[in-house]
N, C-alpha and C positions, 0 to 999 in steps of 0.2 A: 368383446368390443363390437360385435356385429349389430347389437341393439342400439348402439350410439350413432347419432348422425355423424357423418364423416368430418365435418368442420369441428364439431365438439371433440371428437377423438383426436384430431390434429392439435387442438388447443391443449388437451391433456398431455399429449406427447411432447409438445413444446415446453410446457411448464415442468415436466419431469427432467428436462435437461438442465434445469437450474440447480446449483449446488444445494444439497441437503433437502431436496424436494423429492419425495417418493411418490408412488402411484396414488396412494390415498390422499395425500396433501394436494397433489396436482389436480385430482378430481374435485376436491372441495374448492380449491381456488378457481378452477374453470367454471364450476357451477355458480360460484359467487359473482365472478366477473361477467358471465354471460346472462345471468338471470336476476341476481339480487341487487347489483349496483352497476348498471350499465354506464352511468356517467363516470364513475371512478375507472371503469375498464377503459373507456375512451381517453380519459386523462392519462392513465398509465401508458397506453399505446402511444399517445402523442409525446409524452416525456421520454419514452424509450427511443422513438424516432429522432427527436431533437438531440439526445445524447449521442446516438450512433452517428448522426450527421455532423455534429458540431464539436464534440470532444476530441482532443488529440493528446499527444504526449509532449510534455514540456521539453524544450530543446536543451535546457540546462540541467534539470534534475531527473528527468524521465518520469516525473509524476504526471497526474492527470490535470488537464487544463482545457480552457475554452479558447486560449490564445497561444501563440508560439512559445511565450514565456509565462509560466504560472504566476499567480499573485504573490506567492511566498518568495520566489526567486526575484521578482520585480520590486519587492519592498525593501528599500535601503535600510530600514531599522532592523531587519533580520540579519544584517551583517555584524554579528556579535563574535565572530571568530570560531563558531562551532558549526560543524556539518555532521548530520546524522545519516549514516548508511542504513538503508532498509532494504528488505527483500521484495517488496511489492508496493505499488502506489497506494493500496488500501492501508498499508501500515502508516503512511503519512497522515491519513485521516484519523486513525486511532491515536497517534501521538499528539496531533493537534487538538483533539477532543480533550486530552488530559490537561492541556493548558500549561504544561510544565516546560516545554522546549520552545525556545524563541530563536533558534538558528535556522539554518537551511538544510535541505535534504539532498540525498542522491540515492537513486534506486539501482540496485544490482540484483537482478533476478537470478543470475548464475555466472559462474566464472567464464563460461564460454561466451556469454553475451556482454561481458565487461569491456567497456571502452575506457581503458586506463588513461589515455591521453585526455579524454573529456573530463575525467575525475581530477586529474592533475591541474588542468586549466581552471576548473571550478575552484579548487583549493587555492590556487594562486590569485585568481581574480577576486575572490571573496576574502582574501587575507586570513585563511583558516589557521587557527592555532591548535584546535582539537578536533579529531575525527572520533565520533561516537558511533559504535556499532550497535544497532538495535535489531539484532538478528536472533532468531530462535537458537538455543544452544544445541547444535548438532555437530557431528564431526566435519561435515562438509562446510558449515559456516565457520567453524573454528579454523579450518584450513584456509578459507577465504580471508579471514581476518589476519592470519599470520602472513599470507601472501602479500596482502595490501600493505601491511606494516613494513615488510621487507622492501617492497617496490617503492614506497613513499617515504621511507625513513630519511632520505637525503634532504627532505624539505624541513626537517627540524621541528616537526609537529608532534603533539601528544596524541596517543591512541588509547581510547577507553572503550569499554563495552558496558551495556546496561547490566545492572546487578542481577545475580541469579535470583530466583524467585519466579522467574518465568520458566515453567516446567520444560524439560527436555522434550523436543519433538512437537511442541505445541506452538502454533502460529500466533502472532500477536492479536489477530482478530478474535481469538478465543480467550483472551485474558481480560479480566475486569480492570476498570480504570484505576482503582487504587493500586493494584499490582504494577500497572504501567508507570504510575507516578513514582512509586517507591523504587522501581527498577531504574528509572532515569535519575532519581536523586542519589542513589547508591551505586552509580556506575563505577567501574574499576578500571585501573590502568592495565593495559595488555602487556 
């Protein structure tokens, strides 16, 4: 690293911190951004700055938004009686890209961070009849689904989960769109 200018080495180190970017990829990206397409580099830097400054977490679903309430939660036609529980705001984008789901969402990253009262309020406010779990099949997620079914069963709603076909231990971001569509279509009652 001593042969590299300090700023260039710092750029490589910064890029290496991104998911799935190793040393070689970081070096290639740094060279491309610093020397081959400076305009794109400045655009990327600007877009990152704007996102860091302006994006927030939706107060209702805990997804990503540029306003206190995201577009999905604010859209009345999305009140179809379905709410989809996901493990990450990224999962919302993946499910939306499939075009198969037209309800609303709620993000639960972990049982420790679960705001059960907020979820109950959203279910009541949106007149939810079905809670769909779109979680990777793991023991922890299975426990979370059973816990929520137990805590929310008094509401008289149906609980389903997306169909298997999403491999165990694989996050939704690594699943192709056809598998996501089929998993949503073939969801099962818990």
